[in-house]
C-alpha positions as CSV (number, residue, x, y, z in Angstrom):
1,M,-2.0,-31.3,-5.6
2,L,-0.1,-28.4,-5.1
3,R,-2.1,-26.4,-6.8
4,R,-5.2,-27.4,-4.4
5,A,-2.6,-26.8,-1.1
6,L,-2.1,-23.3,-2.7
7,R,-6.0,-22.5,-3.1
8,L,-5.7,-23.6,0.6
9,G,-3.2,-21.0,1.6
10,L,-0.9,-23.8,2.5
11,G,2.7,-24.0,1.5
12,P,4.4,-26.7,0.1
13,G,6.5,-27.4,3.3
14,L,3.6,-29.5,4.5
15,L,2.9,-31.7,1.5
16,G,6.8,-33.2,1.1
17,R,10.1,-34.1,2.5
18,G,13.0,-32.5,2.9
19,L,15.8,-33.1,0.6
20,G,18.7,-30.7,2.3
21,T,19.4,-27.4,3.5
22,H,22.2,-24.6,2.7
23,R,23.1,-21.1,3.2
24,E,22.7,-18.5,0.5
25,G,24.5,-15.0,0.2
26,S,28.2,-13.8,-0.7
27,T,30.7,-13.5,2.3
28,L,30.3,-10.5,4.5
29,D,32.8,-7.8,4.2
30,W,35.1,-9.6,7.1
31,H,38.3,-7.2,6.3
32,G,35.9,-3.8,6.9
33,K,34.8,-5.3,10.3
34,V,38.4,-6.7,11.2
35,S,39.7,-3.0,10.5
36,E,37.0,-1.4,12.1
37,I,37.4,-3.8,15.3
38,K,41.3,-2.8,14.9
39,K,40.4,1.3,15.1
40,K,38.0,0.8,18.0
41,I,40.8,-1.2,20.1
42,Q,43.4,1.2,19.2
43,S,41.4,4.1,20.5
44,V,41.2,2.9,24.1
45,L,45.0,1.2,24.1
46,P,47.0,2.9,26.8
47,G,49.3,5.6,24.8
48,G,47.5,5.3,21.6
49,A,46.0,8.4,20.0
50,W,42.4,9.0,21.4
51,S,39.4,9.5,19.5
52,P,35.8,8.9,20.0
53,L,34.2,5.6,19.0
54,C,31.9,6.1,15.7
55,D,28.3,7.4,16.4
56,T,26.2,4.0,15.7
57,S,23.0,5.8,16.9
58,H,21.8,6.2,13.0
59,L,22.5,2.6,12.3
60,P,18.8,0.2,12.8
61,P,19.6,-2.9,15.4
62,E,21.2,-6.0,14.8
63,H,18.6,-8.0,15.9
64,S,15.0,-7.3,15.3
65,D,11.9,-9.9,15.2
66,V,10.1,-8.0,12.3
67,V,11.5,-5.8,9.9
68,I,8.8,-3.7,8.0
69,V,10.4,-2.6,4.4
70,G,8.3,0.5,3.9
71,G,7.6,3.4,6.4
72,G,4.2,4.8,4.5
73,V,1.1,3.8,6.2
74,L,0.8,0.1,5.2
75,G,3.9,-0.5,6.4
76,L,3.2,1.7,10.0
77,S,-0.6,0.2,10.3
78,V,1.5,-3.6,10.1
79,A,3.6,-2.3,12.8
80,Y,0.9,-0.7,15.2
81,W,-1.6,-3.8,14.6
82,L,1.5,-6.0,15.9
83,K,1.9,-4.0,18.6
84,R,-1.3,-3.4,19.6
85,L,-1.9,-7.1,19.3
86,E,0.9,-8.6,21.2
87,K,0.1,-10.4,24.0
88,R,2.9,-9.0,26.3
89,Q,4.0,-5.1,26.1
90,G,7.1,-5.6,24.8
91,A,7.0,-8.8,23.4
92,I,7.8,-8.3,19.5
93,R,10.6,-5.7,18.5
94,V,9.5,-4.6,15.2
95,L,11.9,-2.2,12.8
96,V,10.7,0.0,10.0
97,V,13.1,0.8,7.0
98,E,12.2,3.5,4.9
99,R,14.3,5.2,2.7
100,D,12.7,8.3,2.0
101,H,12.6,10.2,5.4
102,T,11.2,13.3,4.1
103,Y,8.1,11.4,2.7
104,S,9.0,13.9,-0.2
105,Q,8.3,10.6,-3.0
106,A,5.6,8.8,-0.6
107,S,2.4,7.7,-2.6
108,T,0.6,8.4,1.0
109,V,0.7,11.9,1.1
110,L,0.3,13.0,-2.9
111,S,-2.7,11.0,-3.2
112,V,-6.3,12.8,-2.9
113,G,-6.8,10.9,0.4
114,G,-10.6,9.3,-0.6
115,I,-12.2,6.5,1.0
116,R,-14.9,4.7,-0.4
117,Q,-17.1,1.5,0.5
118,Q,-18.3,1.6,-3.6
119,F,-16.2,-1.7,-4.9
120,S,-17.4,-4.8,-5.9
121,L,-15.6,-6.9,-4.0
122,P,-17.0,-8.0,-0.8
123,E,-13.4,-8.1,0.7
124,N,-12.3,-4.1,-0.7
125,I,-15.9,-3.4,0.5
126,Q,-15.3,-5.0,4.1
127,L,-11.7,-3.5,4.0
128,S,-13.1,0.4,3.4
129,L,-15.6,-0.2,6.4
130,F,-13.5,-1.6,8.6
131,S,-11.0,1.1,8.0
132,V,-13.6,4.6,7.8
133,E,-14.7,2.7,11.4
134,F,-10.7,2.9,12.5
135,L,-10.8,6.9,11.5
136,R,-13.5,8.0,12.6
137,N,-12.5,6.6,16.5
138,I,-9.0,7.9,15.6
139,N,-8.3,8.7,19.3
140,Y,-7.0,4.9,18.8
141,L,-3.6,6.6,17.9
142,A,-3.5,9.0,20.6
143,V,-0.2,9.7,22.4
144,V,-0.3,11.1,26.1
145,D,0.8,15.0,26.2
146,D,0.5,15.0,22.5
147,P,-2.3,17.3,20.6
148,P,-5.3,15.2,19.5
149,L,-5.2,14.1,15.4
150,D,-7.2,16.5,13.3
151,L,-7.7,14.0,10.2
152,Q,-9.8,16.9,8.4
153,F,-12.7,14.2,7.4
154,N,-15.2,15.2,4.9
155,P,-17.8,12.9,4.7
156,S,-19.1,14.3,1.1
157,G,-19.4,11.2,-0.4
158,Y,-18.4,9.5,-3.7
159,L,-20.8,10.0,-7.0
160,F,-20.2,7.2,-9.7
161,L,-22.0,8.2,-12.9
162,A,-22.8,5.1,-15.4
163,S,-23.1,5.0,-19.2
164,E,-25.9,2.5,-20.6
165,E,-23.2,0.1,-21.3
166,G,-22.3,0.3,-17.3
167,A,-25.5,0.4,-15.6
168,T,-25.6,-3.2,-15.0
169,I,-22.8,-3.6,-13.4
170,M,-23.4,-0.2,-11.4
171,E,-26.7,-2.2,-10.2
172,N,-24.9,-5.4,-9.5
173,N,-22.2,-3.6,-7.6
174,V,-24.4,-1.7,-5.4
175,K,-26.0,-4.8,-4.6
176,V,-23.0,-6.4,-3.0
177,Q,-22.0,-3.0,-1.6
178,R,-25.6,-3.0,0.6
179,Q,-25.1,-6.6,1.4
180,E,-21.8,-5.9,3.4
181,G,-23.5,-3.2,5.1
182,A,-22.3,0.1,2.9
183,K,-24.9,3.0,2.6
184,V,-25.4,3.4,-1.2
185,C,-28.3,4.6,-3.3
186,L,-29.1,4.7,-6.9
187,M,-29.8,7.7,-8.7
188,S,-31.6,8.0,-12.4
189,P,-30.4,10.7,-14.2
190,E,-33.5,13.0,-13.2
191,Q,-32.6,12.6,-9.3
192,L,-29.0,13.6,-10.2
193,Q,-30.4,16.6,-12.0
194,K,-32.5,17.9,-8.9
195,K,-29.7,16.8,-6.2
196,F,-26.7,18.5,-8.5
197,P,-28.0,20.9,-10.7
198,W,-24.4,21.7,-11.5
199,I,-24.2,18.2,-13.4
200,N,-24.9,17.5,-16.8
201,T,-26.6,14.3,-17.2
202,E,-25.8,13.7,-20.7
203,G,-24.7,10.2,-21.5
204,V,-25.7,9.3,-17.6
205,A,-27.8,6.5,-17.3
206,L,-27.5,5.8,-13.6
207,A,-25.4,6.7,-10.8
208,S,-24.4,5.2,-7.4
209,Y,-24.1,7.9,-4.5
210,G,-22.5,7.0,-0.8
211,L,-24.5,8.3,1.9
212,E,-22.2,7.4,4.8
213,N,-18.7,6.6,5.6
214,E,-17.2,8.1,2.4
215,G,-15.1,11.2,1.5
216,W,-11.7,12.1,1.9
217,F,-9.3,13.3,4.9
218,D,-5.8,14.1,5.3
219,P,-3.5,11.9,4.4
220,W,-0.3,13.9,6.0
221,C,-2.3,13.9,9.2
222,L,-2.5,9.8,9.5
223,L,0.8,9.1,8.5
224,Q,1.8,11.5,11.3
225,G,-0.3,9.8,13.5
226,L,0.6,6.4,12.9
227,R,4.2,7.2,13.0
228,R,4.0,9.2,16.3
229,K,1.7,6.3,17.9
230,V,4.0,3.6,17.1
231,Q,7.0,5.3,18.1
232,S,5.4,5.6,21.2
233,M,4.7,1.5,21.7
234,G,8.7,0.8,20.9
235,V,8.6,0.4,17.2
236,L,12.2,1.3,16.3
237,F,12.9,3.1,13.0
238,C,15.8,3.4,10.4
239,H,16.3,5.9,7.4
240,G,17.6,3.4,4.7
241,E,17.7,1.1,2.1
242,V,17.3,-2.4,2.3
243,T,19.8,-3.8,-0.3
244,R,20.2,-7.4,0.3
245,F,18.6,-10.5,2.0
246,V,20.7,-13.7,3.5
247,S,18.6,-16.9,3.4
248,S,18.7,-20.6,3.5
249,S,17.0,-22.6,1.4
250,N,15.5,-26.1,2.1
251,H,14.4,-28.4,-1.2
252,M,11.5,-30.0,-1.1
253,E,9.3,-32.7,-2.8
254,T,5.6,-32.9,-3.2
255,A,3.6,-36.0,-3.0
256,I,3.8,-36.1,-6.8
257,G,6.9,-35.7,-7.2
258,E,7.3,-31.9,-7.7
259,K,10.4,-30.2,-6.7
260,V,10.1,-26.9,-4.7
261,T,12.5,-24.8,-2.9
262,L,11.5,-23.4,0.4
263,K,13.7,-20.4,1.4
264,R,13.6,-18.7,5.1
265,I,15.5,-15.2,5.1
266,H,17.6,-14.6,8.1
267,E,19.4,-11.1,7.6
268,V,18.4,-8.4,5.9
269,H,21.4,-5.7,5.0
270,V,19.8,-1.9,5.6
271,K,22.5,0.4,3.9
272,V,22.3,3.6,6.0
273,D,20.9,7.1,4.6
274,H,23.7,9.3,2.8
275,S,26.4,6.4,3.7
276,Q,28.0,3.5,1.8
277,E,27.7,1.8,5.5
278,Y,25.2,-0.9,5.7
279,Q,24.2,-3.0,8.7
280,P,23.1,-6.9,8.8
281,V,20.1,-7.1,10.7
282,E,18.8,-10.8,11.8
283,C,15.1,-11.4,12.1
284,A,12.7,-14.0,12.7
285,I,10.2,-11.9,9.6
286,V,10.2,-9.3,6.6
287,V,6.5,-7.4,5.7
288,N,7.0,-6.3,2.2
289,A,5.1,-2.6,2.6
290,A,7.4,-1.1,0.0
291,G,4.3,0.1,-1.9
292,A,5.6,1.0,-5.9
293,W,8.9,-1.0,-5.3
294,S,7.6,-3.5,-3.5
295,G,8.5,-5.8,-6.7
296,R,12.4,-5.0,-6.4
297,I,12.5,-5.9,-2.8
298,A,11.0,-9.4,-3.6
299,E,13.1,-10.2,-6.3
300,L,16.1,-9.1,-3.9
301,A,14.2,-12.1,-1.9
302,G,14.6,-14.3,-4.9
303,I,10.8,-14.4,-6.0
304,G,10.0,-15.2,-9.5
305,K,13.5,-16.2,-10.0
306,G,12.8,-19.8,-11.1
307,L,11.8,-21.0,-14.0
308,P,8.8,-19.4,-15.9
309,G,5.1,-21.5,-15.3
310,T,6.2,-22.1,-12.1
311,L,5.5,-21.4,-8.3
312,Q,9.3,-20.7,-7.9
313,G,9.3,-18.5,-11.4
314,T,6.2,-16.6,-10.6
315,K,7.5,-12.7,-9.5
316,L,5.2,-10.4,-7.5
317,P,3.9,-8.5,-10.1
318,V,3.8,-4.6,-8.4
319,E,5.3,-2.1,-10.7
320,P,5.5,2.0,-10.2
321,R,2.5,3.5,-12.1
322,K,3.2,7.5,-12.5
323,R,0.1,9.5,-11.6
324,Y,-1.1,13.1,-12.0
325,V,-3.1,14.8,-9.4
326,Y,-4.4,18.7,-10.3
327,L,-5.5,21.3,-8.6
328,W,-7.6,23.8,-9.9
329,H,-9.7,27.2,-9.1
330,C,-13.3,27.9,-10.7
331,P,-15.5,30.6,-9.3
332,Q,-18.8,29.5,-10.3
333,G,-17.8,25.8,-9.4
334,P,-19.7,23.2,-7.7
335,G,-20.5,24.1,-3.7
336,L,-19.8,22.5,-0.2
337,E,-22.0,19.7,-1.1
338,A,-20.3,18.2,-4.0
339,P,-19.0,14.8,-3.4
340,L,-16.1,13.1,-5.3
341,V,-17.5,12.4,-8.6
342,A,-16.2,9.6,-11.0
343,D,-17.0,10.2,-14.5
344,P,-17.5,7.5,-17.1
345,S,-14.5,8.4,-18.7
346,G,-12.4,7.3,-16.1
347,A,-12.4,11.7,-14.9
348,Y,-12.7,12.2,-11.6
349,F,-12.4,15.4,-9.1
350,R,-13.6,16.6,-5.4
351,R,-13.6,19.7,-3.9
352,E,-10.5,21.0,-1.8
353,G,-11.1,23.4,1.1
354,L,-13.7,26.0,0.9
355,G,-12.4,28.5,-1.8
356,N,-13.8,27.0,-5.2
357,N,-10.9,24.7,-5.7
358,Y,-10.7,21.6,-6.8
359,L,-8.4,18.6,-7.0
360,G,-9.0,15.7,-9.8
361,G,-7.1,14.1,-12.6
362,C,-7.7,10.5,-14.9
363,S,-5.9,7.4,-14.8
364,P,-4.5,7.1,-18.2
365,T,-4.7,4.1,-21.0
366,E,-2.3,0.9,-21.2
367,E,-0.8,3.2,-24.2
368,E,-0.7,6.6,-22.5
369,E,1.3,5.0,-19.5
370,P,3.7,7.6,-18.4
371,D,7.3,7.3,-17.8
372,P,7.8,6.6,-14.1
373,G,11.4,7.5,-13.7
374,N,10.6,10.5,-12.4
375,L,7.7,12.5,-10.8
376,E,7.5,15.4,-13.9
377,V,4.1,16.5,-14.3
378,D,2.6,16.4,-18.1
379,H,0.2,19.3,-18.3
380,D,-0.9,18.9,-21.8
381,F,-2.5,15.2,-20.3
382,F,-4.6,17.1,-18.4
383,Q,-5.5,20.1,-21.1
384,E,-6.2,17.1,-23.6
385,K,-7.3,14.3,-21.7
386,V,-9.1,15.7,-18.3
387,W,-10.4,18.6,-18.9
388,P,-12.7,18.0,-21.8
389,Y,-14.5,15.4,-20.0
390,L,-14.8,17.8,-16.6
391,A,-16.2,20.7,-18.9
392,Q,-18.6,18.5,-20.6
393,R,-19.9,17.2,-17.4
394,V,-19.4,20.0,-15.1
395,P,-20.1,23.3,-17.5
396,A,-18.4,25.9,-14.8
397,F,-15.3,23.9,-15.0
398,E,-15.4,25.9,-18.9
399,T,-13.7,28.4,-17.2
400,L,-11.7,26.5,-14.8
401,K,-7.9,28.0,-14.2
402,V,-5.2,25.3,-13.1
403,R,-2.9,26.9,-10.3
404,R,-0.7,23.6,-9.7
405,A,-0.2,20.1,-9.9
406,W,2.3,17.1,-8.9
407,A,2.7,13.8,-9.7
408,G,3.0,10.4,-7.4
409,Y,3.4,6.6,-7.5
410,Y,0.9,3.7,-7.6
411,D,1.9,0.7,-6.5
412,Y,0.4,-0.9,-9.9
413,N,-0.7,-4.9,-9.3
414,T,-0.7,-5.0,-13.0
415,F,-2.3,-9.0,-12.5
416,D,-5.7,-7.8,-11.1
417,Q,-5.4,-4.4,-9.6
418,N,-5.8,-5.5,-6.1
419,G,-3.9,-6.0,-3.0
420,V,-1.5,-8.7,-1.9
421,V,-1.5,-9.7,1.5
422,G,0.2,-12.5,3.7
423,P,2.5,-14.6,3.2
424,H,4.9,-16.0,0.3
425,P,4.1,-19.5,-0.1
426,L,7.9,-20.5,-1.1
427,V,10.0,-17.7,1.0
428,V,8.0,-18.3,4.0
429,N,8.6,-15.8,6.7
430,M,8.1,-12.8,3.8
431,Y,4.6,-11.3,4.2
432,F,3.0,-8.5,1.5
433,A,1.6,-5.5,2.0
434,T,1.5,-4.0,-1.2
435,G,-0.2,-3.7,-4.5
436,F,-3.7,-2.0,-3.9
437,S,-3.1,0.2,-7.5
438,G,-4.5,3.3,-5.7
439,H,-6.9,2.4,-2.7
440,G,-4.4,1.4,0.0
441,L,-4.4,4.5,1.5
442,Q,-7.8,3.9,2.9
443,Q,-7.5,0.4,3.5
444,A,-4.7,0.7,5.5
445,P,-6.1,0.5,8.4
446,A,-7.8,-2.7,8.2
447,V,-4.8,-4.5,6.0
448,G,-2.2,-3.6,8.9
449,R,-4.7,-5.6,10.8
450,A,-5.0,-8.6,8.3
451,V,-1.1,-9.1,8.1
452,A,-0.3,-8.7,11.9
453,E,-3.4,-11.6,12.9
454,V,-1.7,-14.0,10.1
455,M,1.7,-13.5,11.3
456,L,0.6,-13.6,15.0
457,E,-2.0,-16.5,14.6
458,G,-1.6,-18.1,11.5
459,H,-4.7,-17.1,9.8
460,F,-7.2,-14.3,8.6
461,Q,-9.2,-13.4,11.7
462,T,-11.7,-9.8,11.2
463,I,-11.5,-10.3,7.4
464,N,-10.6,-13.2,5.3
465,L,-8.5,-12.0,2.8
466,S,-7.5,-15.1,1.1
467,P,-8.4,-13.9,-2.4
468,F,-5.7,-11.3,-2.0
469,L,-3.2,-14.0,-1.3
470,F,-0.1,-14.1,-3.5
471,N,-1.2,-17.9,-4.5
472,R,-3.4,-16.4,-7.2
473,F,-0.8,-15.2,-9.5
474,Y,0.5,-18.5,-9.9
475,L,-2.9,-20.0,-10.6
476,G,-4.2,-17.3,-12.7
477,E,-7.2,-16.7,-10.1
478,K,-7.9,-12.8,-10.7
479,A,-9.5,-10.9,-7.5
480,Q,-11.7,-8.9,-10.2
481,E,-13.0,-5.4,-8.9
482,H,-15.0,-3.4,-11.3
483,C,-14.7,0.1,-9.4
484,I,-11.0,1.0,-10.1
485,I,-10.3,4.5,-10.4
């Protein structure tokens, strides 16, 4: 019964009877609060030594309807759509908590900024089709008296190359893409050579090429545009870190006698940036959009803390994975018509600007996964694992020179490398927008709307993302995507 309900997206609260409720969390630091109150009273008493009251402008509000943990494009997109879809202006109070206010380590700004419809899952294709339309109409994010946004969208397309072994899968993928409305064509090695003479077609049996609405854009511009827009809509921001949740529990029993515990978060503790202070924020809903760190936020809420093999013990399988991006110069490299090329080896590249510069890299194997504890770059990885494949595919790259490199984080979903969207079945007021394993930036506009719809209406409306619900981790039902870069 529980499994059937989960497939329908229902929580076990709809299945059984309550067995009691209790409040969780340690006692608040009352002594510290009393001491602070005494100081404030003393400062205004006649004859007392005067001192100004503490400046609290850096603190988050004491109450917010929605607290969004993570201020990257996914979190900002959720905030945007909540405000855009609210029935009455100002009806929903939204707080975004972001610990890295410079965004220096944010996945958004360290990515290569690609957007494509060449996926194998209909839901991923629909997400990207919606998002590219949003990006093409970026005036949605216009703010009065501010300059217009220029995303620098480059519609040069994606070019996927398949070996003999992968050709059938590519054909099936393109069939699904076309059914969903994506403009994608298949090319033989001869056609490929004719259109892109700089490519060595050795080992290529088939290629798929995006004819419209694929390419790359400026991630920083989208991030800043969303942030500027939601601030104009009344969304509040706090630079700090979520360290704790205070929740209540309600013990339930299903129709078949299985005991489950439902939780509801009542309070989020936010540790203020560069301070030991924290502010408790009472809230109705928490959105986990913490990217690579969303697994930790889920653990703070008690997710995955039950017995293994139970829904209570099912973790959010999202963890940080480090990915390198290299920028190189090659005077004889592909020209302005070059798309983003994805080789069968896993290596990829795209043009960067107009000066014969290129961005690219390759995802490591499970055995090669680098330590995610820092963002240092392994330059040997390029020489040994990336460059040989690039030079084999594009002979001009034999003479390339790497100019710089950086590393960023994937919010890597170890279960099936696809996003986690919507509510948790047991922590009933925590919603997810995470786990996209490298394609969260390009799908953020659509994902934000989907999460907002579920929160406001109780179900997905624009795109049905039921395959991406948390429940699939417990049920063992993978959303199998064949086009992961």
